[in-house]
C-alpha positions as CSV (number, residue, x, y, z in Angstrom):
1,M,-26.9,-25.3,36.7
2,Q,-23.9,-23.0,36.0
3,T,-26.2,-19.9,36.1
4,Y,-27.7,-20.7,39.5
5,K,-24.8,-22.5,41.2
6,D,-23.8,-19.6,43.4
7,I,-27.4,-18.9,44.4
8,F,-27.9,-22.5,45.4
9,L,-24.7,-22.4,47.4
10,N,-25.7,-19.3,49.2
11,H,-29.3,-20.3,50.0
12,D,-29.1,-24.1,50.5
13,E,-25.5,-25.2,50.5
14,E,-26.0,-28.4,52.4
15,R,-28.5,-29.9,50.1
16,F,-26.8,-28.6,47.0
17,Q,-23.5,-30.2,48.1
18,Q,-25.3,-33.4,48.7
19,Y,-26.8,-33.2,45.2
20,L,-23.3,-32.7,43.7
21,E,-22.0,-35.6,45.7
22,D,-24.8,-37.8,44.6
23,A,-24.0,-36.8,41.0
24,R,-20.3,-37.8,41.5
25,A,-21.4,-41.1,42.8
26,G,-23.8,-41.8,40.0
27,R,-26.9,-41.8,42.3
28,T,-28.5,-38.8,40.4
29,K,-28.1,-37.1,37.1
30,I,-27.3,-33.5,36.2
31,A,-29.5,-32.0,33.5
32,A,-26.8,-30.8,31.2
33,G,-28.9,-28.6,28.9
34,A,-26.4,-26.3,27.2
35,L,-23.4,-27.3,29.3
36,L,-20.3,-28.6,27.5
37,P,-18.7,-31.7,28.9
38,H,-15.6,-29.9,30.2
39,E,-17.9,-27.5,32.2
40,I,-19.7,-30.4,33.9
41,I,-16.4,-32.1,34.8
42,R,-14.9,-28.8,36.1
43,D,-18.0,-28.3,38.3
44,L,-17.9,-31.8,39.7
45,E,-14.2,-31.4,40.5
46,G,-15.0,-28.2,42.3
47,R,-12.7,-26.0,40.2
48,R,-13.7,-22.4,39.5
49,D,-10.8,-21.4,37.3
50,G,-12.8,-21.3,34.1
51,G,-10.9,-24.1,32.3
């Protein structure tokens, strides 16, 4: 997800934001793949500071 996040936001922001909101609420899952736990939490919190 990290790789394509900006592309999704540029091309389909409304549905991507809804997907993230559903993930926050536990209605859907994020396929973590090679993401580390702190990267998933950072993305769900909307932070882009890299930490």
